[in-house]
N, C-alpha and C positions, 0 to 999 in steps of 0.2 A: 466347127470351132475354128477360129483364126489361128494361124501357126504361131503368131508372135504371143498371143496369150497362151497358147499350150506350152510354148517354150517357158514362158514365165511360171506356169503351173508346175512343170517338171523341175526347174531350177529351185523353186520355192520348196517342193517336197523333198528335193535332194539335201537342201540345207536343213530341213526339219529332221531328217533321218540322221544326217551326220551329226547334228547337234546332240540328238539323244545317244549317239555311239560314244561321242567323246567328252561330251560336257554334261554335267549334272548340277542342278541348282545347289549351290553351296551357301552356307551361312558363314559370313566373316566374323571370326571372334572380335568382340567388342574390344575397345582400348582398355588397358589396365585401370583399374579403380585406385584413385589416389586416396580416398577416404573409405571408412568402413563403417557401415550402419549397426550401431549397437542394438542388440536384442532388448525390447522392452521388458520391464520387470513382470513378474507373474500377476501382480495386481492389475496391471494395465493391459492384460492379454486380451480381454474382450473388446477393448475400445481401440487399441493400436494394432491395426493389421499391416504388414508389410505390404507396400505398394511399390517401392523404388528397387532398382537393382542394387545388390550388395555382393561383396566378395564372401563367399562361404567359408566356414570353418575347414580345416584340414579334413581331407577324405580319410576314412579309416582304412587301415592296412589290411592286406590281403596275402594269403599265402597259397602257394601252388597246392594242388590236390595231392601230389606226392609227398608234401611236408606235413599233411594232416594225419592224425593217428586215426585208426579204424574205429568206427562208430558202432560198437555193439548194440546200443540202444535204439538205433533209428529204425522207424517203422514207416511203411507206406500207407497212405490213406486214399482210397479209389472213389472218384465221384464219376458216376455214368449219367449222361443225358443223351437225348436223342441226337446231338449235334457233335459231341466230343467226349472222350474219356481223359479226366484230369486225374494226375497222381500228385499228392502232397506228401511232403516229408515231415515227420515229426521233428527232424532236424531243422531248427528256425522256424517251423510252420510255414515252409516255403513251397513253391511249386517246383516240382520234379519233371513232370511230363505233361504235355497238353496235345493230344492227339486227335485231329479232325477225323470224322467218320465219312464225311461226304466229299472228301477231296484226298486222291490217292497219290502215291510217289511216282506212279507209272500208270499208263493207259492199261485198261483192262481189269479183269476181276481179281488178277493176282497181286496188284498193288496194295501196299500197306497204307493206312491213313498218314496224312502229312503230320509230321511231328513239329511243332513249333518251337520246341525247346531241345537243344542239344548239349547244353552246359552239363559237365559231369562233376565240376568241382562243387561239393555242398556248400561251401562259403559263398558262392555266386549264384546260387539257384535264384531265378526270378522271385521277386516278392520277399526276398530276405531283407531283414530289418538290421541296419548298421547304427551304430552310435560313435560319434566322433570324439566324445570325451575319453581319453586315454584309460580312465578308471573304469569304463564300461564297454570298451571295444571287444572284449571277449564274449559279450551278451549275443553277438551274431551267431555264435557257434552253439547256442543252447539247445537242449533237447527238450521239447514241449511235451505236455501231456494232452492226449486227445480226450476232452471232457465231454463233447457232445457230437453225435453224428446222425444226420438224416440223409434222405435222397437229396435234399436242397440246402443243407445247412452244415457247417463245420465250425467248431469252437475249440481253440487250442489254448492252453494255460501253462504259464511258467511262474513259479512262485519260490524263489530262494534269495538268499543275500540281502533281504530287505527290499527286494524288486518283485513286483507282480506285473506280469504282461498278459494280456488277454487279446487273442486274435480271432476274429469271426469273418466267414465267408458265406455268403448267401448267393445261391444259383437260381436261374429261372429257366423254365421249359421253353425249348425252341428259341433260345437267345443265346448269344456268345459273351453277352456282358455278364458280369458279376459284381456284387457289392463287397467291399472288405472295409471292416472297422478294426482299428488298433487303440486299446486303452493300456495306460501305463500308471502304475501307482508306485511312488517312491516313498520309503518311511523318512528318509532324510532328503531334504531338498538341496542336495549338493551336486546336482548334474550341471555340468557346464559343456555347452556345445549344441549340436544339431542332431537329428535324426535323418537318416537316409533309407529310402526304400526304392528299389529300382529294377531294372531288367539288364540282363547280359545278353550280348549278341549271340544268336545261336540258330538262324535258320538254316534249313537245308536248301541247297540249290536245287530249283525247279526247272532251270535250262542250263546247260552247260555248253560251252564251244568258244571259239576264238571269233575274231572280229568279222570273219568272211562266213563262217559256217553259222554262227549264232551270234550276232552282235548285240542282241538283246538278252544276253545272259544276265540273270538277276543281280541287281545292284543293291546291297544293304545300305539302309540310311537310317540315321537317328531323325526322328521327326518330332516336333513339337508345336504347340499352339501358343503364340505369344502376340500380345497386342492385336487381337482380332485376325492374325495372319498366320497361316501355316507354313512352317519352314522346314528345310531339310539340310543334314549335314551328311555326306557321304562317309561311310565308316571306314573304308579302306584307307590306310595311311593316316588315320587321325592320331595325333600326338597327345601325350600327357599334358603338355604345357599350353595346349589349346582348348583348356576347358572353357565352356560357355556358359555364362551365369545370367539367368533371367527368370523373372516372375512368369510363371505359366499356368495355363489351365489343364492341359494334358500333355503327355509326352510318351513316346514309344519307340519301337523298332519296326521297321517294315522292309518287305521286299516287294516285287511288282504285284503280288497278288494278296498278300497276307499281312496281318498287322498284328503286334502284341502291343498294348498300351496301357497306361494308368491315367485316370482322370481324377483330379482333385474334386472332393464332393463336401468340402468344409467351407462354411463362411467365415469362421474365426481364424483359422490357420490356413495360409495359402503358401504353396511351395515355390521354391526356386529350382532352377535346372542346373544339373551338374553333368556334363558329357565328359567322360575321360577315355583316353586310349588304353593301351594295353595294361590290364590290372590282372596279375596271375595268369596271363594268357587270354584274357577276355576284354572286350570293350563294353563299358557300363554307360548306361544312361539313367540317372536316379533323379527322384523328387527329394529336395532337401527342405525339411520342415524345421524352423526354429522351435525350440522346446518352450512352447507357451502352454501354461497351464490356466484353464478357465476358472477364475475364483468361485463361479457357481458350482463346481464339480470337485471332487475329491481326486480326480485323475486327468491326465493328459490324454487327449482323444484325437485320433485321426479318422476321417472318413473318406474315401476314396471308391472309386469304381475301376474295374478292369474290362478290358476286352482283348480277347485272343481269337482271331478268327479271319475269315475272308474279308476282302476289301469289296464288299457288296453294299450298295446305297442304303437299301432297306434295313439292314442290320446296323449299320453305322450310324444312320439317322435316328433310329430308335435308341441307340446308346446315348445320344445327346451330346451337347457342348460342342457342336459343329465337327464331330468326329468324321462325317462324310467328306470333309476337306482333304482326308488322307488319300483319297483317290485323285490322282494328279492329272485332272482335265485342263490344267493351265487357264489360259485366257478365254477358252471356248466353254467354260462350265455351263454358261447360259444355254447354249446350243446342245451340248453334250448330254446333259440330263434327260430332255425330251427324247433325243434320239435313242439313248439307252432303254428308256420306258417303252418306246415303240417297239424296238427289238424284241424285249421281253413279252410285250403284248402278242406279237406274231408267234413267239414260242409257245404260248399257252394253248394256241390252236394247233400249231405243228411242232410237236417237241424236238425239234432239230435246229440247232443254231446256225447250221450253214444255210438252211432254208430260210430262217428268219432274216440272215443277212441279205439273201437274194430279194425277199419280199420288200425289206426296208429299201434297198438299192432301187427297185422298181418303183415304189411309192415316190421316192425322191426324184427320180427321172420324169414320172408322170406329173409332179407338180411344177417341175422346172421346164416342162416341154414347151410351154408358150415362149419362155425366154430363149430357149434354144433355137426355136423356129425363127424368131425375130432376128437372132444372131446370124442364122444362115441366110436369111433374106438380104440382110444388110451386107453380108460377104459377096452375095451374087451381084447385087446392084454395083458395089465397089468394082468388082470384076468387069462388069459391063462397060464402065467409063474409064478403065485403064488405058485404052489406046489414047483418048482424049487427054487424060492426064500425062502420058508420055510426051505428047506433042507440046503441052504447056512447059513441061520441065526442060525440053529441049530448047523451046523458044526463049525462056528466060534464065537459062542455066547461069548466066553471068551476073543475075541479079536475084539472089535467094529471096530477099524479102518481097519482090514483085512476084516471084514464082509462087511462094507460099499463098499469097493473097489471091492469085489467080486460081490456084488449085482449090482454095476454100470456096471461092465464088463458083467454081464449076460444080463442086459437091453440093452446094446450096441450090444452085440452078436445077440440079437433078434430083434433090431432096434426098441425098445420101449423107447419112450421119457417120463421120469418120471413127467414132467410138462405138458405133452399133454393133460391130462384130465382136469386141472384147468386153464390153460394158456388162452384157448378160452373163458371160463366164466369170467376171470378178464378183458379181453378185453371189454366184454359186461357191466361191472358193472358201468362204467361212464354214458352210455346211460340209464341203470336202475335207477340210482340216479337222473340223469338229468330229466327224465320223472317223476319221483316221486315229484321233485320240480314244475314242470309245472302243474301237476294236483292238487298239493296241493295249488298252488297260484293263478291259472288262474281265473280271474274274469268271464271269458266266461262261467265257471260251476256254477256260482252263481244263484241258483234257476232254474237252466237248468233241465228240466225233462228227463228221459230215456224211461222207460215204466213201466206199472202196478204200483207197490207201490213205484218205485224210482222216486220221483217227484223233487227232489233236488240232483243233483251230487256233490254239495258241502258240504252236510251233511252226516252223517252216516246212514247206512241201518236201517230204524225204526223197522225192524223186524229181523234183524240179519241173513237174509237168505243167503246172499252171503258170509258173514265170514264163516257159517257153511259149504257151499259148497266148500270154499277155504280150509277148514280143511280136508274135504274128499278127494278133489283132491290132496292135498299134501300127504296123506296116500297112495293114488294109485301110485303117483309118487315114493314114497319112496319104495314100494314094488318092483317097476321095477329096481331100481337101486342097483347094485352089492355092497355088504358090505365087501368082503373078504379082502380089503386092509385096513379096519379099526380095531382097538383094541376094545375090549369089552366095555370100558368105552364110546368111541365115538359112538359106536352103540346104547348104552343106551341113551346117549343124542339125538341121531337123532331120536329115537322113541318118544321123547316128542316134538320135533320141531313143527310138524303140530298143536298141541294143543297151544303151545307158540305163534306161528305165528298167528293162528286164534284169539287168544286173542287180539293181536295188531290189527288185521283187524276190530274188533268190533267198534273202535272209530274213524277208519280213514274215510275220505269222500268217498262216494259212488263210485265216479268217478276214484279214485285211486284203490279201491277194485276190480272194474270192469277190470282195466288194469291187476292187479296181478293174478286175477282169470283166465282170459282168456289167459294170457300168460302162465300160469301153465297148462291149458288145451292143448295149442298148444305144449307146451314142451313135454306133455305126448304123444300126437299123432305123434309128430316128432319122439321120442324115439321109438315107436311102429314100424314106417316104416323103420327107421335105423337098429333096431334089427332084423328085417324081412330080410332085405338086407344082414345083416352081416351072419345070419344063411345060407342063400343061398350060401354064400361064404365059408362056413365051419369054420367061425370065432367064 
C-alpha cells in the first residue's frame, strides 16, 4: 500500500469517526407558514386528501404524573408472542410496556429483555389518542373496556357522553409489526380540531460513557419518512418552539439498534408530523390526523401499522413503507446491504458473528488481491526508477514545468503508472467504509460474543487488547512499505499514524476493530507473498 494513500485512508476514517462523535444529521425546522390550510368539509373527505404542509392545530395539553389522580380502574392487558411481551393499559387503550425477548439489557443469561418503553405518565403512554378540541381534550384520559382478547387480537371500547371510540390491535407471529385501527362515532358533529396519536421518548441506554471511553453512546432521534426521504432530528435539546410540520408516511423514535414507529395505513386520511420538546417531562413525536369523516361510513376511521423492535433489515422490510431506511447506512446503502447479507450467510454455517466478520474480511481480501498485487508491483517499479527521478529533479529544479515533463516522460519510457500504487486502494475505499457502516450499525452484533474476553461485539474491547495489537500490526506494515517516494515531513507523519490509529480503535466497537485488525494482518501476509514473488522476478 502506498503510504500517501494509506495516509488518505487514515485521515478519511478519522474524519468519519469524529463526524459521528460530534455531529448528527439534523432536520432544520421549515420557515413559519404564513397561511393555514383549512380542513375540508366532511362531505369532501373522500376526495380531498391533504397533500401540502400546513400548520397544525394547537397541541393538547398535558399534566405531570404527580398532578394526576390515582386511577383505581386501570387494568393491564398482556400480549405474549415469540418475540416480545407487550402490556396495554385500559387507561387510554395505550401501550404501557414492550419488552423484547431476544435482546437483553446486559450480556449473559441474567440480563432482562430490552424495554422499549420507559414512560411512566399514563397520559403520555405510546399510542395514546389526543384531541385538540378543548371540549374533548379530557378524552385522552379515558378508561376503556376490554371487549375482546385473543392471543393475536385486542379490542378496546369507550362509549359515554355521546362519543364511542373503538381501538383494535392485531398481532402477528414472528413479527414485530402490528396493525392498529381506530374508529370514532360522534352523535353530534361538533368536533373541531385534529386527532393526535404518538410516541414518547423512552429508550433505555444500551451503551453509556463519555467521549473517550464510549463515544458511540446511544443518541436518540426522532425519525420520519417524508417525500421519499428518511430524516432525523436529535431529541436532546429539542425545543417546543421547533415543532416540525410535514406530511409523512411513517414516524418514530430510534436509538442505534432499536426503533418504535407508527406507519400510516390509510389512503383517505394522511397524517402530518408534530415533533415537540418537553411535554410534562417527555419528548413527543405524533401523527396528526385531520378529523375527516368518510361519507360512506358512519364513523371516522384511522388505519395504521406499528413496529416496535430491532433495526434488522428482514423485519423492517417486511413491515413495508421503506421502514428499512431506519438503518442509517448513509450513502453506502447499495454496498452495505450485500455485505450484511454475506455476513449473515456465514453466520448460518458458523453461528459466531466474530467468525463471520473474519470470513467476510477474508473474502473481501481474496476478491481484491489482484488489485493489491498490481499496486505492489507499481510501487516496486516506482521505487526502481527513483534514482533517475532524483537526477531529473536536480537537473531541472529551476524549471518546474520542464521537470514535471521530464519525470512523466521517464515514467512513460519505463512503463510506470504514477497512479498505479494508489488507484487500486481508492477502488477499495467504498468497500472499506461500507463495511465500517455495517459493523457500526448492525443490530446482529448487539451483545453478540466472539471468544474469551470479547463478550459483546457492539462494545469496545474492555481490556484494549485488540487496539494494542492493531497498533503493533500497523508498525509492522509500515516497516514493510517503501518510503522513498515520500518527503521527510510525510515520513514523520506516517511514523505517528499507528499510534493515532490505535487511539481511535480504543473506542470503536469490537466487531469493527476485529475487521480492521484482521484486514491489516491479511494485508501484511499478502505483501510478504507479493514481495517474495517480485524478488524472484528480479524486481
